[in-house]
C-alpha positions as CSV (number, residue, x, y, z in Angstrom):
1,M,-23.8,-7.7,47.8
2,K,-22.2,-11.2,47.6
3,V,-23.8,-11.8,44.2
4,F,-22.4,-8.4,43.0
5,L,-18.9,-9.2,44.2
6,L,-19.1,-12.7,42.6
7,I,-20.1,-11.1,39.3
8,V,-17.3,-8.6,39.5
9,G,-14.8,-11.3,40.4
10,V,-15.9,-13.4,37.4
11,V,-15.6,-10.5,35.1
12,V,-12.1,-9.5,36.4
13,G,-11.1,-13.2,36.2
14,L,-12.2,-13.3,32.5
15,V,-10.3,-10.1,31.7
16,L,-7.2,-11.5,33.3
17,V,-7.5,-14.8,31.3
18,V,-8.0,-12.8,28.0
19,V,-4.9,-10.7,28.8
20,A,-2.8,-13.7,29.8
21,I,-3.8,-15.6,26.6
22,G,-3.1,-12.4,24.6
23,Y,0.4,-12.1,26.0
24,S,1.1,-15.8,25.2
25,L,0.2,-15.2,21.5
26,P,2.9,-14.0,19.1
27,V,2.9,-10.3,18.1
28,K,3.3,-11.2,14.4
29,H,0.9,-13.2,12.4
30,R,0.1,-14.0,8.8
31,G,-3.3,-14.1,7.2
32,Q,-4.1,-14.9,3.5
33,G,-7.0,-15.0,1.2
34,E,-7.8,-15.0,-2.5
35,A,-10.7,-14.7,-4.9
36,A,-11.2,-15.2,-8.6
37,F,-12.6,-12.5,-10.8
38,S,-14.1,-12.4,-14.3
39,A,-12.0,-9.4,-15.0
40,P,-8.6,-8.9,-16.6
41,P,-5.6,-8.1,-14.4
42,D,-5.5,-4.4,-15.4
43,S,-9.1,-4.0,-14.1
44,V,-8.4,-5.7,-10.8
45,F,-5.2,-3.7,-10.3
46,S,-7.0,-0.5,-11.2
47,L,-9.6,-1.2,-8.6
48,I,-7.1,-1.8,-5.7
49,T,-5.0,1.2,-6.6
50,N,-7.6,3.8,-7.2
51,V,-7.6,5.3,-3.7
52,E,-10.2,8.0,-4.3
53,A,-12.7,5.3,-5.4
54,F,-12.4,3.1,-2.2
55,P,-15.5,4.5,-0.6
56,S,-17.6,3.6,-3.7
57,W,-17.0,-0.1,-3.3
58,R,-15.8,-0.6,0.3
59,P,-18.8,0.2,2.5
60,E,-16.6,0.4,5.7
61,V,-14.5,3.2,4.1
62,K,-15.9,6.6,4.7
63,S,-13.2,8.5,2.9
64,A,-9.8,8.0,1.3
65,E,-7.3,10.4,0.0
66,R,-3.7,10.5,-1.3
67,L,-1.1,12.1,0.9
68,P,2.2,13.7,-0.1
69,P,4.8,11.2,-1.0
70,R,7.6,10.4,1.4
71,D,11.1,9.3,0.3
72,G,9.6,8.9,-3.2
73,K,6.9,6.5,-2.1
74,Q,3.2,7.1,-2.5
75,R,1.0,7.4,0.6
76,F,-2.7,7.5,1.3
77,R,-5.1,7.7,4.3
78,E,-8.4,5.9,4.9
79,V,-11.1,6.9,7.3
80,S,-13.1,3.8,8.1
81,N,-14.9,1.8,10.8
82,N,-11.3,1.0,12.1
83,G,-10.5,4.7,12.5
84,T,-8.1,6.8,10.5
85,I,-5.1,4.9,9.1
86,S,-2.3,6.1,6.9
87,Y,-0.6,3.8,4.5
88,L,2.7,3.8,2.6
89,I,2.9,2.0,-0.8
90,E,6.2,0.1,-0.5
91,T,6.0,-1.7,-3.8
92,L,4.0,-0.8,-6.9
93,D,4.5,-3.2,-9.9
94,P,1.4,-2.8,-12.2
95,P,-0.6,-4.9,-12.9
96,R,0.9,-7.6,-10.8
97,R,1.8,-6.6,-7.3
98,M,1.4,-3.9,-4.7
99,V,2.6,-3.9,-1.1
100,T,1.2,-1.4,1.4
101,R,2.3,-0.9,5.0
102,I,0.5,0.9,7.8
103,D,2.3,4.2,8.2
104,D,1.3,5.1,11.7
105,K,3.4,4.0,14.7
106,A,0.8,5.2,17.3
107,L,-1.7,2.5,16.4
108,P,-2.0,-0.7,18.5
109,F,-1.3,-2.8,15.3
110,G,0.8,-2.6,12.2
111,G,2.1,-4.6,9.3
112,S,1.7,-4.9,5.5
113,W,-0.6,-6.2,2.9
114,T,0.8,-7.8,-0.3
115,Y,-1.7,-7.8,-3.2
116,E,-0.9,-10.2,-6.0
117,V,-2.9,-10.1,-9.2
118,I,-2.5,-13.4,-11.0
119,P,-3.7,-13.6,-14.7
120,M,-6.0,-16.5,-15.5
121,G,-6.2,-16.0,-19.2
122,S,-6.9,-12.6,-20.7
123,T,-10.3,-12.0,-19.1
124,Q,-9.9,-13.5,-15.7
125,S,-7.7,-12.9,-12.6
126,T,-7.1,-14.1,-9.1
127,L,-6.4,-11.5,-6.4
128,R,-4.3,-12.9,-3.5
129,I,-3.8,-10.8,-0.4
130,T,-1.3,-11.7,2.3
131,E,-1.3,-9.8,5.6
132,D,1.9,-9.8,7.6
133,G,0.5,-8.2,10.6
134,E,1.6,-7.2,14.1
135,I,-0.7,-6.7,17.1
136,Y,1.0,-4.9,20.0
137,N,-1.9,-4.9,22.5
138,P,-2.5,-8.3,24.1
139,V,-6.3,-7.9,24.3
140,F,-6.3,-7.0,20.5
141,R,-4.2,-10.1,19.9
142,F,-6.8,-12.2,21.6
143,V,-9.6,-10.7,19.7
144,G,-7.7,-10.9,16.4
145,R,-6.9,-14.6,16.9
146,F,-10.0,-15.9,18.4
147,I,-12.9,-13.6,17.5
148,L,-12.1,-11.7,14.2
149,G,-9.6,-14.1,12.7
150,Y,-6.3,-13.0,11.1
151,D,-8.0,-13.1,7.7
152,G,-11.3,-11.4,8.6
153,T,-10.4,-8.1,7.0
154,I,-9.0,-9.8,3.9
155,K,-12.3,-11.8,3.4
156,Q,-14.3,-8.6,3.7
157,Y,-12.0,-6.8,1.3
158,L,-12.2,-9.6,-1.3
159,A,-16.0,-9.9,-0.9
160,N,-16.3,-6.1,-1.6
161,A,-14.1,-6.4,-4.6
162,K,-16.1,-9.3,-5.9
163,R,-19.3,-7.3,-5.6
164,R,-17.7,-4.5,-7.6
165,L,-16.0,-6.5,-10.3
166,G,-18.2,-9.7,-10.4
């Protein structure tokens, strides 16, 4: 019985430490990543804006669909390993820039992704993604900072795009 209580005490202590550290971390963070592609800017921009094709090159995305616009802005929804998330396209400047924002206030996180397609000659491009994120739950803040990293999802996205475009 003492061993059981000791184990429970250690687990509770670890949870309290994680929560305390999570509360000490800022709600807002920034993550960034970029990758070079042997593809022209139009091809890269087409890849990142063709919502219906997301499941064909992003293995974690089970489905993606466009939603009715709101206030004249395009919207879409993804069903992925992270659950169902709706997005609003705040800025669309083909073939250079797109800014998307999580369009669901009920989630424990939020924020925006800025996609910048940088021409590197006529047949090559760089895709830079900047996440200006917010994590409201202190446990998720801890996990985001120390386990997944603020740029983990960006790295996965860029690796998937690289596999698709080469």
